[in-house]
N, C-alpha and C positions, 0 to 999 in steps of 0.2 A: 352490215356484216354480222353473221351470227357468231356465237361464242366459239364454236369449233374452228371456223376459218380464222378467227382472230388469233386463237392459240397457235395454229399452224404458222401464221404470219410471224408471230413473235419468235417461235423456234427458229424459223428460217433466218430472221434478222440476227439473232444471237449467234447462230452458226456462221453467218456471213462475216462477222467481224471478230469471231473467236472470243465471244464474251460468254461467261457461264454464270448461272445463278444456282448455287448449291441448294438442293432441296433435301428436306428431312421428312421422315414419316409423320411427324407431328403436324397437325393442321395449323398450329399457331406459329407466329414468327419466332425464329430461334435466335439466340444470342451467340455470336461466334466466340470461341475461346481466343481472347486477344493475346494470349501468350504465344500464339502461332504466327502472329504478324507483328510487324514493326511500323509504328506510326512515323510518317515523314515529318520532320521538324518544321519545314517551311510551308507545306501545303496541307495543314490540318486546321481547318477553320471551325471555331466553336459554333458558328451559325451555318455550317455546311449542311447540305441536305442529301448527300449520297457519298458512300465510301467506295472508292475504286481500289482494288487490290491487284498490284502488279508483282507477281512472283514473290509474295510475302511482304511487300511494302505497301502500306495503306495510305491513301490520300483522301481526306475528308474535304470535299469541295462542293460547289454549288451546281445543282442541276441546271439552273438558269444560264450560267456561264457556258457550260458544255453544250447545251441545246441551242444557244444563240449562235455559236460558232460552227457547230458540227451537225450536218444533216443526220448522221447516224445516231448521235446522242439525242437529237431532237425527236427522232422517231421512237427511240427507246423510252424516252420519258413519257411518251403518250401511251405506252403499253402498261397496263396494270401489273404491279409486282405480284408474283404468286404469294399466297398467304403464308406459305411455309419457307419463304426466302430468308437468308441470313440477315440478322440485324447487327450493326456495330454502332455503339454510342447513340442508339436510338434512330439510326438511319439505315435504309436498305443498302446492301452492298452488292457489287458485281466484281467478278474476277476476270482479268485480262491476261493474255500471254505475253504482253509487251515487256521490254526491258524497263525496270524501274527508273533508271537514269534517263532513258529517252522519253518516257512518259512524263517525268518531272520537267524535262526541257520543254515538252509540249505545253505543260501547264504554265511554265514561265512565259512562253510566247502568248498564251491566251490571257493571263492575268497581268503581266508586268511589262509587256512590250507594246508601246504605242506605235502608231504607223510611222512616226519619225524617229524611232529608236534604232539601236544597233541592228536589229533583226531585218529592218526594211531599208537600210542604207547599203547600197551595193558597192560602196567604196570602203566598207568595213569588212575586212576579210575574215571568213569563218572557216574552221576545219571541215573537211568533207564528212567526217563521222557525225558531227552535229547536224549539218545540212541534210545528210542522207536520212538520219533518224527522224528529223522533223518532216521531211518529205514523205517518208514511208507511213508515218502515223497520220499526217494530214491527208494523205491519199486514202488510207484505210478508213478513217472516220469522216471523210468527205468534208474537210475544212478547206474549201477551195481557195480562198485568198492566200492561205499559208502555203499550200502545195504549189500554187503558181509562182509565189515569190521564191521558194526554194528551187524550183525548176529553172528560174532565171539564173540563179547562182551556179547551178550545176552545168548549164549550157555555156557558161562563160569559159569553162575549161574543156568540156566535151563538145567541141565545135565541129561543124562541117565545112568551115571556111579556113583555107590554108593561111591566108594573110592574117586572120585573127589568131590562129594557132601560133604563128611566128611571133606575135607581139607578146605572148605569154612568157613568164619567167620560167625557164627550165633549169633546174638544179640537179646536177648529176652526183650520185653517191655510189660508193662501192667500186671495186676494181674487178675486172673479169666479168662476173655476173653483175651487171650494172642495174641500178634502179634510178628512178627519176621522181622528183617532186615538181609539180606544175603549179604555178600560182597565177591567178588573175587578181584584179583588185577585190573581187567578191569571194574567192574560194581558193583553198589550198588542198591539193589532192596528192597522195603518195602512192606510187605503184606498189610499194612494199606492203601496205596494210589495206588499201582501199580498192584495188583493182577488181577483185571478184564481186564485191558488193556493188560496185559501179555497174557492172554488166547486169546484175539482177535488177538494179533500180531502173536502168534504161529499158529493160524488157517490160517492167511493170508500167513505166510511163507511156509506152507505146511509141515514143519518139526515137525511131531507130537511127536517125541521123547522128546520134551521140554514140552509137555502138562501135564504129571503127576505132575511135580514140580509146574507148574502154578496153577493147580487145588488144590494142597496141600496148597499153600499160600492163595488161595481164600477161602478155607474151614475154615480158622480161623475166618472169619466173621460170625456174627449171621445171622439167617434166614432173619430177616427184612432187613439187608443190602444186602444180596444176592438177595432179591426181589426188593429192591428200587434202588440199585446202589451206587457207591462211588462218591460223589461230588468232583470236581477238582477246583483248584484255579482260572481257567479261566471261571468258571460258568457252564461248561459242567458237565455231569454225565456219568461215565462209567457204563455200564450195561452188563448183561450176556444175551446171546441168550437163548431161552427156553431149548434147549438141554443141554447147559452148566450149566444152573441153576439147572436142575435135577441132572446132574452129580456132582455138588458141594454139593448139599443137601445130596445125597447118600454118598459122600466122607466124610462128617462130621460124619456120622454114622460109616463108615468103620474105620476111624482113631481113633474115640473115643473108639470103641470096642477093637481095637488092643492096644491102649495106656494103657487102664486100665484093661480090662478083661484078655487079653492075658498076659500082664506083671505081673498081680497079680498071674496068674497060674504059671508063671515061678519061682516066688520066694517062693511059698507056701511050707514051710517045707523041701525044697530040699537043704540039707546041703552038703558040699563037703566031699568026702570020707576021706580026711586027716584032717578034722575039729577036733580040740582038745576040743571044747566046744559045743558039739552037742545039748545038751538040751537048752542052752542059745541061740544058733543060730537058732534052730527050732522055739523057741518062738519069737525071733526077726523077723524072716522072715514071720511068721504068722501075727504079728502085722503090718509089712510093707505091706503085702498083703491086709489087711483090710483097711489101709490108701489109697492104690491105688484104691481099689474097691469103697470106699466112694467118691472118686473124680468123678466117673461116674455119681453120683446123682446130682452133681452141675450143675445148669442150664447153666453156662458159663464156664464149665470145660476147662482147657488148654490142648489142644491136641498137643502131641509132637512126634507122631508116627515115623516121618522120621528124626527127629533131631539126631545128634550124641549122642549116649547113654552113652558113657564112663563117662562123668562128672555127668550125671543124676544118674546113678547107684551108682557111688562112693559117691555122696552126700547123697543119701537115705541110703546106707549101713552104712555110718558114723553116720547118725542121729539115727539109731536103733542099733548101736554098734555090727554090724555083723563082724565076724572075717575076717582076710585078706584072708584066703583060701576060705571061702564061698563067699566073695566079688569077687574074681577072677573067681570062678566058675559061679557066677551070670553074670559077664561081658561076659564070653564066651557063655553062653546060650542065652542071649539077643542079642548078635551080630549075632549068627547063625540064630536065628529066624527072626531078622531084615533083614538079607540078603535074606532069603526066601520070606519075604513080598515084598522087593524091586523087586525081580525077577518076582513076580506074580502081581505087581502093575497095569500094564495095563489091565490085565484080570479082576482083582477085581474092577477096575474103569469102566469096560465095554468099553475099548478103543481097537481099532484094530491098534496096532503099530508093524510093522514088524521088526524094527531095535532096539529093546530094549536090553540093555546089561544085560543078565542073569548072575547070579553069582552062 
């Protein structure tokens, strides 16, 4: 390869991963004004061979560690540094656009996490923000073993299997406009803060079997949040693409209709054949149906279309004094109809998903 083609290849690689090398008119290596950056206390090694600057935070680390784990950093280390690139503490430097906190977590995974540590034990629950940050950076820098491990954690909650979904811990928060926290042994995800990022991550991964659950969590948000985005603690705002925005707005209608209208139809006057109090249960189920239908008129109604229904149905039946036989029949009807909805979920959301688990 000649020098010109080599230079083009280097430029393409830097652009691909959003890495910049600041050049100056002087032909000699320049020394960066270190008052403009802050050295990270934990990942600044005296024998480091490269300085990575993430939004003003500098990490002096080892090229060998980065290149051994990352295809991208391996290829970058093989490209000669421009003579006029910035030097910091005697080392070449590169600037990246990543969050300093998330890049530091990535370094922690590369330097301090053995294969039997917290990071690789799927019975050690991690928050979605940490797992998503690690997955996104591992995907970006092609650290395959790490991205694969994080994807296993993510799929433990964003599943295409209804039975697996029902085994998760579902914690309901808020009144009226409800939100949900979902927990597997490996992951905790909150619709309040994580839903939009989850959709973006699923799109990036290419595994669209995770998308219906991500859209379900996003649909808990009112339209104004769907339009404006979810503010994060670092000052950024997670937003939806135009296509995903439309999908989430339509999903709100779908889940609201199924939660209230369809569930109301299921309970209306349909007493069990073995019911010993048919008159009382008919009246109770009619009253329960009216309560469910009234919920649809609430501007911030709580949609729970995909939530495990056993506890919901049991609580409603107890509230309206429905007999045990009618409660069991109601449980069976709602479960059968819920399985049908799960099977048809990609189609109803307008998604083309080939590997959806039909039931």
